[in-house]
N, C-alpha and C positions, 0 to 999 in steps of 0.2 A: 398107763405107763408100761405095765407088763404086757398088755396086748400088743403094744407097738413093738416091743422086743420080739414077741412071738411072730409077728408079721415079718419082721426083718429076717428072723431065722428061717421062716418058711420060704421067703424069697431066695435066700442063699441056697437052701436045699434044692429048690426048683432049678437053680442055675448050676447045680452039681458042684457047688463050691463048699469047702469045709472052713468053717469059721469058729474059732474058739471064743469063749466068753471075753478073753482079753482083746481079741480082734474087734469084736462087736463094741466093746467099751471104747476103744480108741477111735472107732469109726463114728460112734454116736455118744460122745461123753456127756452131752446135755441131758440124755435120758436118765443118767444115773446120779445127776446132781440135784 
């Protein structure tokens, strides 16, 4: 689960986008449930 989140963050960084934890939570709520 944590690895999936890290991969998402890495992808966002590669796309030069800034995403807060809240943004990631709303984008992928199933990861945190």
